[in-house]
N, C-alpha and C positions, 0 to 999 in steps of 0.2 A: 607697171609705171608706164606712163603715157608720153611720149615725145614727141616735141614741136619743132619746128624751124620757123621762124619768121623770115621770107626772101624776099629780095629784088635785086635784080642785077644792076640798077641805078642806087648812086648815093643819094643820100640827103633826104629820103622820103619817111622815114621816121621808125628802122626797124628797131633801132636801140631803144627808143624811147617804148613803144608796144614790149619790148621782151619783159622791161625792168616793169613795166606798168602790169602787165599780165601776169607774170610772176608774182609781184606784192597782192595783186587781187587772190591769187590762189593762196598763198600763206595766211590770208586773212579767212581763208576757209577751212583752214585747219590742215593745210597740205604742206608736204616738205617738198621744197624745190630745188632743183640743182640749175641754176644757168650757165652757159658754156658760151666765152667769148671767141669766136673763130674768127673774127675782124682782128685784122695785125693793126690795126689804128687804136683799140685797145678802149674804145668810149665806153663801154658799159662796164669793163672794170674800174676805170678811174671814177665812175660814178660811184660803184658798189663797195669797191674796197675799204672804203672810209679810211683812206690814208695808209694802210697797213702796204709794207713792204712784201711783193710777193716772192718767196725762193723759188718756186718753181710756178712755170706757166702750162698752159693745156699741152705747148709745144713740146715740153718734155714728157710727157705722158704719150704725145704720139710718136714719140722718138724713140721710147723704150717704156711698155706699157708694166714694165716688172717693177717700175718705181713705186707702181700702187697708185691709184688715181687718189685715195684719200690724201695724199701727199701733195696734190696739185689744187685742191679744194680750200675756199677760206670763207670764214662767217661773213657774213654781212652785219651791220648793225640790226638787222631785223630777224626776229627767231623762226628756224626752219628755213629761213633762205641763204643760200648759198652760191658760191661763185667759184668756176675754175675760169682764171684769168686768160688774158693776152696781154703781154706786154708791147708797150709801142715801140715801133722800129727805131727811133731814136733813143729809146730805154735799152737798146740790145736786145729788142725781142728777136725771139727766134721762128715764131710761126710763118711770116712771110717765105722765110728758104724753105722750111718745110715744106709748105704748102708748093712751092714753084718748082721744088727738085726732088722731091721726097715721097710726095702723095699718090705719084701715079705709078710707082713702083712696084711690083707684083709684089714681094715683102711686105709692103704694108695696108694689102689689100682689106686686111679685116680690122685696120685700126680704130676706126670709131664704131663698129659692131663690138670690140672689148671696152671702149667708154661706155657704150649704152649697156652691157650686160654687168661691169663694175657698178654704175650708179646704182643699179637695181639691187645687188647686192648691198650697197649700203643704205638702203632703205628709201629710196627718194619716190614720190610719188609722182613727178613729173620733172622731164628732163627738158631744157628748154634752150634751144641753140638761138644765139643774135649773130647775123652771117652778114658778111662784107660786099659790098655791091661790083660783084664778081660771078662767073661760072666757074669755077677753076676744079682741077680734080679732087679738092679739098672738099669743095662745095658740094659736087656728084656723091661723094661719101657721106657727107651728112645728110642729102635728101634722104638716100637710100637706105638709112639706118632711122629714118623720123617715121614715127607713126603718121605724120599730118604737115603739108607744108601748108602755110599761110601766106600768100604775098600780100604784102604792105603798098599802096598805091597813091600816088597824087590823082587828084580829079582832073584827068586830060586826056585827050586824045590819043596821044603820042604812048599815054600807060595804058591804054586799052589795046593799041596794037600791038605794044611790045606784049603784054599779058598772052595774045593769043600765039606768038610765038614760042613764047615758054611752055604752055600748054602742049605744044608738038616735041617740044625737047624732053620735057617730064616724061610725056607718054613713050617715046623711043627709049630715054634713060631708064625709066622701070620695065618696060616690055611688058611680060604678061601677068608681071606680081599685080596684087590689088593697091598695095602700099608702095611709096604713101599715098594718101588719100590728098588730096586739093578740093575741096569743096566748100571752103568760104575767101574771102576778100575781105582785106580791110582798107577803104578808101581814107586818109588823112589829111586832117586840115579843111576839113569842110565849114564852109559857109554860105548858109541859106540866100544871103543877098549878092551874092557875085553871080551874075548874068551867065558869066563862062564856063562857071562850074554846072547851073542850072542847064545851060545847052549841049552837056556831057551826059545827063541823068536819063535820057530816054535810051542811049548807047549801053549805060551801065546794067539796066534794068533787064535788055536783053540777055546779059551774061547769065550761064549754067547754075552760078556760084550765089551761096547766100551772102547777100554783102551786109559791111556794118560800116557806119559812116561816124569816124570821132571827129567831134567838132575842131574847129581852130581853138584852141585852148593853151594861153601862156603860161600856165602851169608847168605845160612840160619844160619849158624854156628854163623856168623859175629853180626847176628840181634837177635838172642838168648842171646850170649854172652852182648850184649851193651843193651839187653831191648827193643827195638825199632821193629818197623816193617819191614819186609823184601821190602818193597818198599822205604824205609829212605834210606835204602843201598845201593839199587840198585841190581839188578839180571841179569844175563845172556839173552842175545838176545834170546836163545834156550828156557829158562824157562820162558821169558815172553811172546814167541808165543805161547806155552803149556796153559800156564792162559788164555791169549785171548781167546782160542779155548773152554775152560773149562768152564770159566764163560760166553760165547757167548749161549752155550747149557744149561747151568744152569737156565738162564735170560731167555728162553725161556717158562719155565714152569709158 
């Protein structure tokens, strides 16, 4: 099993959209995928739960792994795509409280490690985390149990400046460990015609990571509004080409 987390400490960059889209591309390749919503806003869960009421959320498992990960996982409307959801705070979701009060406690140091182990026992090929716009103890645990972190950014100088800081934080976090890898970058909402974006491209080209530019595509917003997968709506040809390249590289692991 291969574990990926899409990350940025800023909100609104498209992490949730990319989590869903990449997960669906993988199931189209015949893979069994578990998405884990570690964002207490619960947007990924709202999009993919298909109107189901989740009795248990991922916070319940993190608080007591003996309940079994299988009891916190729900089918989506798509074959081989499953989600461990997070309830919104307004719906009495528990994840925010767990992240702020419990994640840093010594007795919870292996909570995410157990999650990965249990997901593998359940036969998943990929475990993909949708992460919140923060750098909390929970976020750190998710990163350390991942094989790979893929930052999702907007095409702006502030994004590049923030990325440099993140690389330093990540190196300090993982110490001598090789994993998690962080050698890919996704730049979202790319528009070739925008002069301000063109001006940033030389700086992006200097970055050591492989870069993927997702075009500005209204299909993402339509999918979120209708609470379905991007692939059900249909995407631009340019968008599909980028996903084809990205998925091909991911599946080489």
